[in-house]
N, C-alpha and C positions, 0 to 999 in steps of 0.2 A: 917368270918362266911359264906360268899357266897360260897367258894369252898366246905365247909362242907355240905351245903344245897344241892349242886349239886351232891355230892357223895351220899348223902342220897337218892336222887332221883333215882340214878342208882340202889342202893340196893332195893329201893321200886319197881322198874320195875321187878326185879327178884322175889321179894316176891309176886307181883301181878300175875306173871306167875304161881307160886306154888299155889296160892290161887284159881285161876280159873281152874286149872287142876281138873279133877274128882278125888275125894279123894282116891288115890291109892299109893301103894309103888312104888318108883322109878319114879313117875310121875312128875314128874316135867312137723277214718276212716270215719266211716259213721254213720249217725244217726240210732237210733233203728228202726227196721222194726216192729213197734208196731201195734197190731191188736185190736180186740174187747176187752174191759175191762173184766176181769174175775169176778170182784166183783161189786156190786152196788156202785154208787158214794157216797151215804150217808155214813158218818162215825160216829161212836159213841163208847162209852165205855160199855162193857158188862161184868158182873161177871158171870162166868159159873161154874157149877159143873162138876166133872170129869165123872160122870155116864151119858153118852150120847149114842145114837144109833150109831151103826157102820156105818161109812161113806164109800162110794165107788166111785171112780172116773170113769168116762165114758172112754171107749176105745179111744185112741188118745188124752187124756188129756195132758196138758203141762208136760214136764219132770221136775224133781226137782234136783236142785244142792244145796248141803249142804256145808256151809262155817263154818269150825271149830272155836271154841272159843280159846281165849288166853291160851296157854299152852297145848291145846289139840292136838291130832293127828288124822289122818283120821280113824285109827283103832278104836277109841273110838265111832265112829258112825256106825261101821260095825261089830265089835267083842269086845264090851267093857269088859275089864278085862279078856279077853279070855273066856268069858261065852257063846260064840256062837252067830252066826249071828241072830238067832231067838230072841235074847234079845235086839237087836239094834233098833234104830230109823229107820234105812234104811229098816229093815225087816217090821216094823210096817207100814211104808208108802207103801212099795211094796205090802203088803197084802191088801192095800186099792186101788190098781190099778195104782200106780205111778211108772214110771221109775226113779230110784234114782241114782245120782252120788255124791260122796263125793269128795270135792277138795283134791287132793293128798297132804299130809302134814305129815312130821315126827316131833315128839316132839322137837327134837334137833334144828330144823330150827328156833324156836322162839328166839334162841340166836342171830339171824340176827338183832334183834331189837337193839342190842348193837352197830351195825355199826353207829348208830346215834351219839355215843360218839365222832366220828371224824368229826361231822358237827357243824358249828357255830349255826345253828338254834336249835340244841338240847340244847345248853347252854343258848340260849336266850329264850327258851320256845316257839319257833315259827315254830316247825316242821309241815310239811304237810304230809298227808298219802301217798304221792307219792315219798318221799325221802327215803334214805337207810333204815331207821328204819322199815318202813312198805311197801315201794314200792314193795318189793319182794312178799309180800302177795297179794297186790292188783293185780299185774300182773298175778300171778298164778290163782287168782279168775277169772280174765277176760278170761284167756285161757281156764279154765274149763267150764265157762259159754258159751263161744263161741263154744266149741266142742259139748256141749249138745244141743245148738241151731241149730247145723247143721242138726239135725234130722227133722227140719222144722215143729215143732209142738209147739214151744214156750217153755219158761223156767220160772219156779217159783224158785226164789232164797230164800233160807232159811239160815239166819245167826244166829248162837248160840253165846250168850255172846258177846265177842269182834268181832266175825264174823258178828254181826249185824251192828255196826257202820263202820267196815271195808268194809262190803258189800255195804253200802251206798256210800262209797268212790269209790269202784270198779265200781258201776253203773255210778258214776260221773254226768256229766251234760247232759247226753243223747246223746252225740255226740262223745264219747271217743272210742267206739268199736261197732262192728256190731253184734247185738244179738237181738232176739225177746223176750224181757222181758215182761211177763204177770203180774207177781206179785212179791212183796218183802215181806217176813215174817221174823220178828226178834223174837227170843226166849230168853228172859231174857237179852236183850242187854242194856248196859249203853250208852244211846244216847246223853247225855249231860255231860259236865265237871262240877266239883264242882265250887261253887262261889269263887271268889278270896278274899283274905284277912282273911281266916280262918287259924289260927295257925296249922301247921302240916298237912295241906291239900293242894293239888295242882293237876293240870292236870297231871296225871301219864304218859300220852302219850307225854308229853312235847310239847303240842300244837296241835297234830294231831287230837284229838277228838274235841277240840275247833274249829279248822278250818273246820272240816267236818260239824259240827252242824251250824256254821255260814254261810258257803258258799253253803251248800246243805241242807237247813233247812226243817224240816217236811217231807211232802209227795212231795218232790221236783219234781219228774217226773210224778206226777199224771196227769198233762196236756198232757203227751205223752202216756197216757193209762196204766201206771204202777199202779197197785193197791197195797196198803200198809196195812199189818196186823201186829200190834205189840202185842206180847204176854208177859204178865208179871204175877207175883204172889205176893200175900200178905200173904203167908203161915206163915212166921216167923217175929215176931216183934222184932226189935233190942232193947236190954236192957243193958245199961252200968252197971247196978247194978247186973246183973245175974252172977252166978258162972262161973269162968274161965273154958273153955272147953265145955260149953253148946252151943247149936245152937243159942240161943238168944244173948249170949255174942259175939260169933264169928260174928253173923250178924251185931251187933252194930258196931264192929270195921270195917267191910267191908263197910257197908253203909256210914259211916262217910268219908271214903276215896273216895267214889264214888260221894256223893252228899253234903257232908259237915255236915250232920245230921245223928246221929246213932239211935235215938229213933223213928224210922219210920218202916212201914211194907215193906216187900220185899220177895224175894225168897231165902234168906239166904246169898246171895252174892251181888246181885244188888237190890237196893231199887225200890219200885213200881214207885215212882215219876220220876225216870230216865229212865224207860223202855218203855214208850209210846211216840209216835210221834203225834203232833197236826195234825189233819186231817185224821189220819189212823183209820181203824177199830181196836178198842182197846179191846183185850180180857184179862181179869184178872181172874186167876184161883188160885187154891191152890196146888202147887207142888214145888219141890226143884229145885235149879238152875243147879246143876251138875248131871252128869250121876251116877246112883246108883251103888255103889260098892257091891260086893257079901256079905260082912260082915254085911250089914245093915239089921235089922229085919223088917218085914212087918209093925210093929207098929211104927217104927221110922218115924218122919215127913219127913225125907229125902228119904223115900223109893220110892217115885214117882217123876220123873222129867218131863220136858216138852216133852221129846221124849219117855216116857213110853207108852206102848200100851193102858193103861187106860186113858192117857191124850191127845193123838194126835187128837182124834175126835173133841175136843173142839175148836181147831184152824183150823183143816182141813175143818170143816163144812163151814165156810165163803168162803173158796176158791172154794167150789163146788156150790155156789149159782147160778152161771150162766151156770152151766153144768148139764147134766142129773145126778141125784142122786138116788141111791137105797140103802135101808137099809138092812143089813143082819140080 
């Protein structure tokens, strides 16, 4: 039975890749030089509406580095579905005054995860994010962040979906690479592995997510001046009794894999209870997890995602608390 379970895990990894891709055809040194905190030290949970005043960053604000989610490619954040740059999260943030860089990533690179099959830790379920399965992502993230930090105005790291927990791993213990990190923002990120002992449910990362959450818990680098904002959604309630193919049924199946329970609220892929970090400024909104595909109608609950122009101000606002803000 054990070999079968392990093979099922391999298949699950590929399925998770497909599930976290935006719904589209074919998709599949030295310590931080940290400066003044960008956000207030008080953290709390806020439920926000999408309709907010337009935010604008002051000149010279920290640059933004976007870390793509599992199964995503860099192009999803600059030209999603070939619909044009003006439909992307990068454009939305640029319009608000930020210099934006997306970590270079091709969709096919996610198959690098399967290098873990050749490590003992994969089969034991004790993978760390620095081993072959995810080490390539972490190093690319660090290289991208370091390059952005070279502009000497600080960096805000934004991790979407799995880019959230992998971003935490990339930042590490604060002494792993030289960069001026001002803030870390996660968008619909699964920050914790499901409980053990639930039939058919396991840490799909074979231990890497568990390691990250145990060794780098919560707002781990807050003491070094890194401000944390976790953004989640309660748009879609999982429902195991819903009709097959409906958002609620799909959400139920996804939530159960992530947190062990399907009948909970979330963004359609990641449950609300897994997407916030203790101690972070917690923003809960109503939007979908994945980038909107062109075929979705405006009335569809999946029409707006975390990076939609209508949604970004809800989580950009906390980032601008300590900076000059002007509303358009």
